[in-house]
N, CA, C and O atoms as CSV, one atom per row, in Angstrom:
chain,resi,resn,atom,element,x,y,z
A,1,UNK,N,N,88.683,-4.156,6.948
A,1,UNK,CA,C,89.171,-4.213,8.348
A,1,UNK,C,C,87.835,-3.756,9.116
A,1,UNK,O,O,86.997,-3.051,8.552
A,2,UNK,N,N,87.701,-4.171,10.344
A,2,UNK,CA,C,86.588,-3.914,11.076
A,2,UNK,C,C,86.775,-2.509,11.637
A,2,UNK,O,O,87.825,-2.043,12.080
A,3,UNK,N,N,85.544,-1.884,11.545
A,3,UNK,CA,C,85.645,-0.377,12.013
A,3,UNK,C,C,85.978,-0.274,13.527
A,3,UNK,O,O,86.668,0.637,13.983
A,4,UNK,N,N,85.450,-1.249,14.256
A,4,UNK,CA,C,85.789,-1.120,15.850
A,4,UNK,C,C,87.005,-1.747,16.140
A,4,UNK,O,O,87.229,-1.876,17.343
A,5,UNK,N,N,87.908,-2.202,15.315
A,5,UNK,CA,C,89.069,-2.875,15.664
A,5,UNK,C,C,89.995,-1.969,16.310
A,5,UNK,O,O,90.102,-0.796,15.951
A,6,UNK,N,N,90.706,-2.509,17.308
A,6,UNK,CA,C,91.742,-1.574,18.069
A,6,UNK,C,C,92.923,-1.236,17.221
A,6,UNK,O,O,93.544,-2.165,16.707
A,7,UNK,N,N,93.316,0.062,17.011
A,7,UNK,CA,C,94.506,0.558,16.329
A,7,UNK,C,C,95.232,1.381,17.291
A,7,UNK,O,O,94.646,2.189,18.012
A,8,UNK,N,N,96.496,1.194,17.320
A,8,UNK,CA,C,97.474,2.025,18.112
A,8,UNK,C,C,98.404,2.577,17.142
A,8,UNK,O,O,98.870,1.930,16.204
A,9,UNK,N,N,98.709,4.024,17.445
A,9,UNK,CA,C,99.684,4.413,16.626
A,9,UNK,C,C,100.773,5.159,17.427
A,9,UNK,O,O,100.443,5.944,18.316
A,10,UNK,N,N,102.114,4.915,17.112
A,10,UNK,CA,C,103.202,5.518,17.714
A,10,UNK,C,C,103.447,6.840,16.918
A,10,UNK,O,O,103.861,6.757,15.762
A,11,UNK,N,N,103.229,7.949,17.442
A,11,UNK,CA,C,103.317,9.253,16.755
A,11,UNK,C,C,104.816,9.967,16.836
A,11,UNK,O,O,105.535,9.864,17.830
A,12,UNK,N,N,105.111,10.569,15.859
A,12,UNK,CA,C,106.467,11.236,15.626
A,12,UNK,C,C,106.672,12.080,16.854
A,12,UNK,O,O,105.746,12.701,17.376
A,13,UNK,N,N,107.985,12.088,17.330
A,13,UNK,CA,C,108.202,12.893,18.379
A,13,UNK,C,C,108.685,14.380,17.898
A,13,UNK,O,O,109.163,14.503,16.770
A,14,UNK,N,N,108.568,15.390,18.677
A,14,UNK,CA,C,108.810,16.628,18.295
A,14,UNK,C,C,109.664,17.349,19.409
A,14,UNK,O,O,109.578,17.041,20.598
A,15,UNK,N,N,110.479,18.316,18.931
A,15,UNK,CA,C,111.448,18.968,19.636
A,15,UNK,C,C,110.858,20.339,19.861
A,15,UNK,O,O,110.353,20.891,18.884
A,16,UNK,N,N,110.858,20.997,21.103
A,16,UNK,CA,C,110.320,22.418,21.220
A,16,UNK,C,C,111.478,23.188,21.867
A,16,UNK,O,O,112.198,22.703,22.740
A,17,UNK,N,N,111.594,24.351,21.399
A,17,UNK,CA,C,112.639,25.271,21.913
A,17,UNK,C,C,112.143,26.636,22.156
A,17,UNK,O,O,111.454,27.239,21.334
A,18,UNK,N,N,112.511,27.129,23.328
A,18,UNK,CA,C,112.237,28.687,23.582
A,18,UNK,C,C,113.325,29.526,23.260
A,18,UNK,O,O,114.392,29.384,23.858
A,19,UNK,N,N,113.160,30.510,22.255
A,19,UNK,CA,C,114.175,31.346,21.852
A,19,UNK,C,C,113.660,32.770,22.248
A,19,UNK,O,O,112.588,32.926,22.834
A,20,UNK,N,N,114.421,33.716,21.922
A,20,UNK,CA,C,114.136,35.192,22.376
A,20,UNK,C,C,112.909,35.691,21.652
A,20,UNK,O,O,112.177,36.561,22.124
A,21,UNK,N,N,112.691,35.037,20.351
A,21,UNK,CA,C,111.554,35.614,19.568
A,21,UNK,C,C,110.212,34.878,19.909
A,21,UNK,O,O,109.129,35.235,19.444
A,22,UNK,N,N,110.393,33.721,20.842
A,22,UNK,CA,C,109.096,32.822,21.130
A,22,UNK,C,C,109.559,31.426,20.998
A,22,UNK,O,O,110.723,31.028,20.970
A,23,UNK,N,N,108.330,30.662,20.912
A,23,UNK,CA,C,108.426,29.337,21.083
A,23,UNK,C,C,108.552,28.661,19.502
A,23,UNK,O,O,107.925,29.165,18.569
A,24,UNK,N,N,109.374,27.547,19.330
A,24,UNK,CA,C,109.407,27.017,18.040
A,24,UNK,C,C,109.448,25.421,18.292
A,24,UNK,O,O,109.868,24.914,19.332
A,25,UNK,N,N,108.960,24.726,17.207
A,25,UNK,CA,C,109.052,23.370,17.165
A,25,UNK,C,C,109.478,22.781,15.793
A,25,UNK,O,O,109.415,23.391,14.726
A,26,UNK,N,N,109.939,21.453,15.975
A,26,UNK,CA,C,110.110,20.516,14.679
A,26,UNK,C,C,110.101,19.273,15.014
A,26,UNK,O,O,110.185,18.878,16.176
A,27,UNK,N,N,109.979,18.434,13.837
A,27,UNK,CA,C,110.129,17.040,14.217
A,27,UNK,C,C,111.534,16.593,14.712
A,27,UNK,O,O,112.545,17.057,14.184
A,28,UNK,N,N,111.593,15.741,15.670
A,28,UNK,CA,C,112.893,15.625,16.297
A,28,UNK,C,C,113.958,14.768,15.325
A,28,UNK,O,O,115.115,15.174,15.218
A,29,UNK,N,N,113.608,13.825,14.775
A,29,UNK,CA,C,114.635,13.002,14.010
A,29,UNK,C,C,114.530,13.368,12.422
A,29,UNK,O,O,114.792,12.479,11.612
A,30,UNK,N,N,114.178,14.568,12.001
A,30,UNK,CA,C,114.124,14.860,10.558
A,30,UNK,C,C,115.069,16.019,10.424
A,30,UNK,O,O,115.608,16.508,11.417
A,31,UNK,N,N,115.277,16.463,9.205
A,31,UNK,CA,C,115.786,17.627,8.906
A,31,UNK,C,C,114.820,18.741,8.546
A,31,UNK,O,O,115.062,19.742,7.873
A,32,UNK,N,N,113.577,18.347,9.172
A,32,UNK,CA,C,112.436,19.436,9.104
A,32,UNK,C,C,112.802,20.740,9.479
A,32,UNK,O,O,113.662,20.904,10.345
A,33,UNK,N,N,112.172,21.816,8.851
A,33,UNK,CA,C,112.344,23.314,9.367
A,33,UNK,C,C,111.802,23.568,10.634
A,33,UNK,O,O,110.877,22.840,10.994
A,34,UNK,N,N,112.151,24.362,11.304
A,34,UNK,CA,C,111.559,24.861,12.531
A,34,UNK,C,C,110.352,25.698,12.310
A,34,UNK,O,O,110.412,26.591,11.465
A,35,UNK,N,N,109.168,25.479,13.043
A,35,UNK,CA,C,107.807,26.162,12.968
A,35,UNK,C,C,107.711,27.182,14.110
A,35,UNK,O,O,107.796,26.784,15.272
A,36,UNK,N,N,107.555,28.355,13.853
A,36,UNK,CA,C,107.324,29.310,14.891
A,36,UNK,C,C,107.492,30.663,14.364
A,36,UNK,O,O,107.566,30.815,13.145
A,37,UNK,N,N,107.563,31.693,15.187
A,37,UNK,CA,C,107.530,31.734,16.739
A,37,UNK,C,C,106.055,31.661,17.013
A,37,UNK,O,O,105.167,32.000,16.231
A,38,UNK,N,N,105.889,31.116,18.370
A,38,UNK,CA,C,104.519,31.100,18.955
A,38,UNK,C,C,104.796,31.801,20.237
A,38,UNK,O,O,105.873,31.823,20.833
A,39,UNK,N,N,103.593,32.415,20.608
A,39,UNK,CA,C,103.954,33.402,21.673
A,39,UNK,C,C,103.829,32.759,23.190
A,39,UNK,O,O,104.143,33.398,24.194
A,40,UNK,N,N,103.335,31.429,23.215
A,40,UNK,CA,C,103.386,30.852,24.625
A,40,UNK,C,C,103.430,29.358,24.554
A,40,UNK,O,O,103.289,28.807,23.462
A,41,UNK,N,N,103.612,28.684,25.624
A,41,UNK,CA,C,103.599,27.129,25.683
A,41,UNK,C,C,102.209,26.705,25.230
A,41,UNK,O,O,102.121,25.650,24.603
A,42,UNK,N,N,101.173,27.379,25.470
A,42,UNK,CA,C,99.926,26.905,25.046
A,42,UNK,C,C,99.746,26.970,23.567
A,42,UNK,O,O,99.183,26.046,22.980
A,43,UNK,N,N,100.223,28.077,22.903
A,43,UNK,CA,C,100.258,28.185,21.511
A,43,UNK,C,C,100.959,27.198,20.782
A,43,UNK,O,O,100.418,26.708,19.791
A,44,UNK,N,N,102.235,26.790,21.180
A,44,UNK,CA,C,103.017,25.911,20.572
A,44,UNK,C,C,102.337,24.346,20.776
A,44,UNK,O,O,102.348,23.507,19.874
A,45,UNK,N,N,101.800,24.138,22.004
A,45,UNK,CA,C,101.074,22.904,22.234
A,45,UNK,C,C,100.007,22.618,21.356
A,45,UNK,O,O,99.879,21.490,20.880
A,46,UNK,N,N,99.188,23.595,21.087
A,46,UNK,CA,C,98.003,23.436,20.189
A,46,UNK,C,C,98.384,23.221,18.780
A,46,UNK,O,O,97.633,22.587,18.040
A,47,UNK,N,N,99.571,23.737,18.336
A,47,UNK,CA,C,100.012,23.546,16.935
A,47,UNK,C,C,100.569,22.098,16.876
A,47,UNK,O,O,100.443,21.368,15.893
A,48,UNK,N,N,101.218,21.745,18.064
A,48,UNK,CA,C,101.731,20.158,18.123
A,48,UNK,C,C,100.519,19.326,17.903
A,48,UNK,O,O,100.462,18.421,17.071
A,49,UNK,N,N,99.570,19.674,18.681
A,49,UNK,CA,C,98.294,18.839,18.725
A,49,UNK,C,C,97.684,18.648,17.344
A,49,UNK,O,O,97.205,17.576,16.974
A,50,UNK,N,N,97.735,19.893,16.509
A,50,UNK,CA,C,97.114,19.808,15.280
A,50,UNK,C,C,98.021,18.911,14.174
A,50,UNK,O,O,97.554,18.251,13.246
A,51,UNK,N,N,99.304,19.052,14.491
A,51,UNK,CA,C,100.227,18.284,13.737
A,51,UNK,C,C,99.924,16.596,13.905
A,51,UNK,O,O,99.794,15.831,12.949
A,52,UNK,N,N,99.859,16.277,15.089
A,52,UNK,CA,C,99.498,15.033,15.507
A,52,UNK,C,C,98.180,14.442,15.029
A,52,UNK,O,O,98.016,13.253,14.755
A,53,UNK,N,N,97.284,15.371,14.959
A,53,UNK,CA,C,95.902,15.037,14.635
A,53,UNK,C,C,95.924,14.711,13.064
A,53,UNK,O,O,95.267,13.806,12.549
A,54,UNK,N,N,96.733,15.537,12.418
A,54,UNK,CA,C,96.920,15.238,10.866
A,54,UNK,C,C,97.695,13.885,10.721
A,54,UNK,O,O,97.333,13.110,9.836
A,55,UNK,N,N,98.549,13.620,11.390
A,55,UNK,CA,C,99.314,12.270,11.313
A,55,UNK,C,C,98.514,11.064,11.745
A,55,UNK,O,O,98.767,9.984,11.211
A,56,UNK,N,N,97.591,11.149,12.644
A,56,UNK,CA,C,96.516,10.259,13.024
A,56,UNK,C,C,95.469,9.958,11.862
A,56,UNK,O,O,95.117,8.822,11.545
A,57,UNK,N,N,95.016,11.154,11.265
A,57,UNK,CA,C,94.044,10.947,10.265
A,57,UNK,C,C,94.757,10.364,8.950
A,57,UNK,O,O,94.138,9.586,8.224
A,58,UNK,N,N,95.934,10.715,8.690
A,58,UNK,CA,C,96.621,10.157,7.476
A,58,UNK,C,C,96.731,8.682,7.616
A,58,UNK,O,O,96.476,7.901,6.699
A,59,UNK,N,N,97.161,8.301,8.923
A,59,UNK,CA,C,97.436,6.822,9.030
A,59,UNK,C,C,96.196,5.991,9.108
A,59,UNK,O,O,96.128,4.841,8.674
A,60,UNK,N,N,95.285,6.596,9.649
A,60,UNK,CA,C,93.975,5.691,9.936
A,60,UNK,C,C,93.128,5.843,8.596
A,60,UNK,O,O,92.130,5.123,8.549
A,61,UNK,N,N,93.330,6.546,7.658
A,61,UNK,CA,C,92.651,6.748,6.403
A,61,UNK,C,C,92.575,5.273,5.596
A,61,UNK,O,O,91.533,4.942,5.031
A,62,UNK,N,N,93.520,4.597,5.593
A,62,UNK,CA,C,93.567,3.272,4.927
A,62,UNK,C,C,92.637,2.265,5.620
A,62,UNK,O,O,92.296,1.270,4.981
A,63,UNK,N,N,92.218,2.437,6.828
A,63,UNK,CA,C,91.168,1.526,7.593
A,63,UNK,C,C,89.863,2.060,7.500
A,63,UNK,O,O,88.972,1.442,8.083
A,64,UNK,N,N,89.559,3.164,6.835
A,64,UNK,CA,C,88.108,3.584,7.035
A,64,UNK,C,C,87.437,2.842,5.631
A,64,UNK,O,O,87.980,2.702,4.536
A,65,UNK,N,N,86.124,2.438,6.042
A,65,UNK,CA,C,85.297,1.805,5.034
A,65,UNK,C,C,84.826,2.892,4.093
A,65,UNK,O,O,84.647,4.034,4.517
A,66,UNK,N,N,84.611,2.557,2.779
A,66,UNK,CA,C,83.982,3.446,2.002
A,66,UNK,C,C,82.601,3.615,2.146
A,66,UNK,O,O,81.922,2.654,2.506
A,67,UNK,N,N,81.998,4.891,1.876
A,67,UNK,CA,C,80.745,5.322,2.299
A,67,UNK,C,C,79.869,5.144,1.012
A,67,UNK,O,O,78.674,5.440,1.033
């Protein structure tokens, strides 16, 4: 695969919920457990960004050229 080839990924959807103890999130269409509590919208957003980055790295790994 060409390293500069265009690759587009549709990433998993997440549900975020605010509860009395803080912010929680989980994958929307799975039986995944809720993750949290997080103290703010910013904190839960950063955790979602980390989850999405892991998903991108995992999916893109098959396209990386050996070093």
